[in-house]
C-alpha positions in Angstrom: 17.7 29.4 12.8 14.4 29.2 12.9 14.2 25.7 11.0 16.7 24.4 13.6 14.7 25.9 16.2 11.2 24.9 15.0 13.2 21.1 15.2 13.2 20.7 19.1 11.4 24.0 20.8 7.9 23.3 20.4 8.4 20.0 21.0 10.3 20.7 24.3 7.6 22.6 25.4 4.9 19.5 25.0 7.4 17.4 27.0 7.2 20.2 29.6 3.4 20.5 29.6 3.3 16.6 29.9 5.8 16.2 32.4 4.1 19.0 34.8 -0.1 18.9 34.2 0.3 14.7 33.2 1.1 13.6 37.5 -1.1 16.6 38.3 -4.6 14.9 36.3 -3.6 11.1 36.1 -1.3 10.4 39.2 1.0 9.5 37.1 4.3 8.5 38.4 7.9 11.4 37.2 8.8 7.9 34.4 5.0 7.2 33.3 5.2 11.2 32.5 8.1 10.5 30.3 6.7 7.8 28.6 3.6 9.8 28.2 5.7 13.2 26.9 7.8 12.0 24.7 4.8 9.0 22.6 2.6 12.6 22.4 5.6 15.4 21.6 5.9 14.0 17.8 4.4 15.5 14.8 3.4 13.1 11.8 5.0 12.8 8.5 1.9 11.2 7.6 0.0 13.9 7.4 2.6 16.9 7.1 4.6 16.2 4.6 1.8 15.7 1.6 0.3 18.7 3.2 3.1 20.6 2.6 3.9 18.8 -0.7 0.9 20.0 -1.8 1.2 23.2 -1.0 4.5 24.0 -2.9 3.1 22.5 -5.7 0.0 25.0 -5.5 3.0 27.9 -4.9 1.1 28.7 -1.1 4.4 30.7 0.7 6.8 30.0 -1.9 8.5 33.4 -0.9 9.2 32.8 2.7 9.8 28.7 1.7 7.1 28.1 4.7 6.2 25.0 3.3 9.8 23.5 3.1 10.4 25.5 6.9 7.6 23.0 8.2 8.1 20.1 6.2 11.4 19.6 7.1 11.6 21.0 11.0 9.2 18.6 11.0 11.2 15.2 10.3 13.9 16.6 12.7 11.7 16.8 15.7 10.4 13.7 15.0 14.3 12.4 15.4 14.5 14.3 18.3 11.6 13.0 19.8 12.1 9.4 19.3 16.1 9.3 20.5 14.5 11.5 23.8 11.4 8.7 23.5 14.6 5.9 23.8 16.5 7.3 26.5 13.1 7.0 28.8 12.9 2.9 27.9 16.8 3.0 28.9 16.2 4.4 31.8 13.1 2.5 33.3 15.1 -0.9 32.3 18.3 0.4 33.8 16.9 2.9 36.4 19.7 5.1 35.1 20.3 8.0 32.8 21.5 7.1 29.6 23.3 10.3 28.7 25.1 8.2 25.9 21.7 8.7 23.9 21.4 12.4 24.7 24.4 13.0 23.0 23.5 10.9 19.8 20.6 12.9 18.8 22.9 15.8 17.6 25.7 12.9 16.5 22.0 11.5 14.1 21.6 14.5 12.7 25.4 15.2 11.9 25.5 11.4 10.1 22.5 11.9 8.7 23.0 15.0 6.4 26.7 14.0 5.7 25.6 10.7 4.5 23.1 12.2 2.3 25.0 15.0 0.9 27.0 12.3 -0.5 24.2 10.1 -1.7 23.0 13.3 -3.5 26.3 13.9 -5.2 26.9 10.1 -6.4 23.2 9.9 -7.7 23.4 13.3 -9.5 26.8 12.9 -10.9 25.5 9.4 -11.4 22.5 10.1 -13.5 24.8 12.8 -15.7 26.8 10.3 -16.9 24.8 7.4 -17.4 22.0 8.1 -19.7 18.3 6.0 -18.2 14.7 6.9 -18.1 13.4 8.9 -15.2 11.5 5.8 -14.4 15.1 4.0 -13.6 16.0 7.2 -11.9 13.3 7.0 -9.1 14.2 3.1 -8.8 17.7 4.1 -7.8 16.9 6.8 -5.7 14.2 5.0 -4.4 16.7 1.6 -3.1 19.2 4.9 -2.4 16.2 5.3 0.4 15.5 1.7 1.8 19.2 0.8 2.4 19.7 4.2 4.1 17.2 3.0 6.4 18.2 -0.2 6.2 21.4 0.6 7.7 20.2 2.9 10.8 18.4 -0.1 12.3 21.4 -2.6 11.6 23.9 0.3 13.0 21.2 0.9 15.9 22.5 0.8 19.3 26.4 0.9 18.1 25.8 4.4 16.0 23.0 6.6 15.7 21.8 8.1 11.9 19.2 9.6 10.9 18.2 7.8 7.6 14.6 9.9 7.8 16.7 13.3 7.4 19.7 11.4 5.1 16.6 10.9 2.9 15.3 14.6 3.1 19.3 16.1 2.6 19.5 13.8 -0.9 16.2 15.5 -2.3 17.7 18.5 -1.6 21.4 18.2 -2.8 20.1 16.5 -5.7 17.7 19.2 -6.7 20.6 21.5 -5.9 23.1 19.6 -8.2 21.0 19.4 -11.1 17.5 21.3 -11.0 16.2 20.9 -14.3 15.9 16.5 -13.6 15.2 16.9 -9.9 11.8 18.8 -10.9 11.2 15.8 -13.6 11.6 13.2 -10.9 9.6 15.2 -9.1 6.7 14.7 -11.6 7.9 11.3 -11.0 7.6 10.8 -6.8 4.5 12.8 -7.2 3.0 10.2 -9.0 4.2 7.0 -6.4 3.2 9.3 -3.4 -0.6 8.7 -4.2 -0.3 5.0 -3.8 2.0 5.3 -1.1 0.1 7.9 1.0 -2.8 5.7 0.5 -1.1 2.7 2.3 0.7 4.9 5.0 -3.5 6.3 6.0 -4.3 2.6 6.7 -2.0 1.5 8.6 -1.8 4.3 10.6 -5.9 3.9 10.4 -5.9 -0.1 11.6 -3.5 0.7 14.6 -5.8 2.7 15.7 -8.4 1.8 18.7 -11.6 3.1 19.6 -12.2 1.7 22.8 -8.6 2.8 24.3 -9.9 6.5 22.6 -13.0 6.5 24.5 -11.8 5.0 27.5 -9.2 8.1 27.8 -12.1 10.7 28.6 -12.9 14.1 28.9 -9.4 14.3 31.3 -7.4 13.2 28.9 -8.7 15.1 26.1 -8.2 18.4 28.8 -4.1 17.6 28.4 -3.8 16.4 25.0 -5.2 20.5 25.0 -2.9 21.7 27.2 0.6 20.1 25.4 -0.9 21.2 22.0 -1.1 24.6 24.0 2.7 24.2 24.5 3.6 23.0 21.3 1.8 26.2 19.7 3.9 28.3 22.3 7.5 26.6 20.9 6.2 27.8 17.7 5.9 31.1 18.2 8.8 31.3 19.8 10.8 29.5 17.3 9.7 31.8 14.9 10.5 35.5 16.7 12.8 37.9 14.1 12.0 35.8 11.4 10.1 37.9 8.1 7.4 36.0 8.4 4.1 37.7 9.9 1.5 37.3 12.2 -0.4 35.2 10.1 3.0 32.9 8.2 3.1 31.9 12.1 -0.2 30.9 13.2 0.0 28.9 10.2 3.0 27.5 11.2 1.2 26.8 14.4 -1.5 25.5 13.0 0.6 23.0 10.9 2.3 21.4 13.8 -0.1 19.9 15.6 -1.1 16.9 13.5 0.1 13.7 15.5 -0.8 10.2 14.1 2.5 7.6 12.8 5.0 7.9 15.3 2.0 7.5 18.0 0.3 4.5 16.1 4.0 3.2 16.4 5.5 3.7 19.4 2.0 4.3 21.7 1.7 0.6 22.9 5.7 0.0 23.9 5.6 1.5 27.9 2.6 -1.5 27.7 5.0 -4.5 26.4 6.9 -3.4 28.8 5.1 -3.8 31.4 4.8 0.0 32.8 1.7 0.7 35.2 -0.2 2.4 33.4 0.6 1.5 30.1 -2.6 1.0 28.7 -3.7 5.0 30.2 -0.4 6.0 27.9 -1.3 4.0 24.7 -5.5 5.7 25.4 -4.2 8.7 24.7 -1.8 8.7 22.3 -4.4 7.4 20.3 -6.5 9.9 21.4 -4.1 12.6 20.3 -4.4 10.9 16.6 -7.9 11.3 17.0 -8.4 14.5 17.8 -4.8 15.9 15.9 -5.0 14.0 12.6 -8.1 15.4 11.4 -7.6 18.5 13.4 -4.4 20.1 11.7 -5.2 18.2 8.4 -8.9 20.5 8.1 -7.0 23.0 9.9 -4.1 23.5 7.3 -6.9 23.3 4.2 -9.1 25.6 5.3 -6.4 28.0 6.3 -4.3 28.1 4.0 -6.1 31.0 1.6 -7.0 33.2 4.5 -2.9 33.2 6.6 -0.5 32.5 3.4 0.3 34.7 0.2 -0.1 32.5 -2.4 2.4 32.9 -5.7 2.5 31.5 -9.5 3.8 27.8 -8.8 7.2 26.3 -10.6 
């Protein structure tokens, strides 16, 4: 339940906060505010995923599976927000509410889960039948992941599939099918991730325009503070009636702050579409990266020992 609620409640409250305050602070229209809200609302897998993986390896929050909760929820959060952003784009282009796109959100999630389960089971059976080196297994898993992402792009506009969620479910399914084999492959994938993490952060940094961020001004910082407050309130609501302590809920809220990859990827789209105030939207998106990515990353590192219990890692 908390994983499902954290997948959409924090993002929804953040979107509502921006829709209310962006017109008041910047005089944006409703559609411009909707563009800005859906750009700002997504969290960053580039920051959250490696941080949560390190926490898992070190044994932080192991009993209550807090890193697992945050990582899984953040991935679905991205899917939810990106689908909402695509709806806003179609609304701007056509002037109509695309209800079919709204209905595509649960469909994308369900298809992603189904594809992930089937692929995970097939890979587990394949590796049980054919004895190959772990390096070959990792390459086959990566090939399957790239194929799913390519399939998602090919079917875009025809059928909604959440490729990122499908890839996560592959790992979950594979672990349940063969824990010993999965833990061996985890070591291999961790080595691959060292290089991939460097490439990812370099690409995010290359997409950041400092001059745009500086041009946004202090009012943009105020709007960003309001949107992040809405997100933290959403995390708090999602974790009501859970076994998590107050400190663990606070850590979950801090972990849900970073923004980077999605904002870098879609922040300039309103400008390319000719949306009025598109430059301002891009500037605030860039500012959100500069402020929240280091804030969230440092917040996780500085508070993990105080807010989380540390158990012996596997």
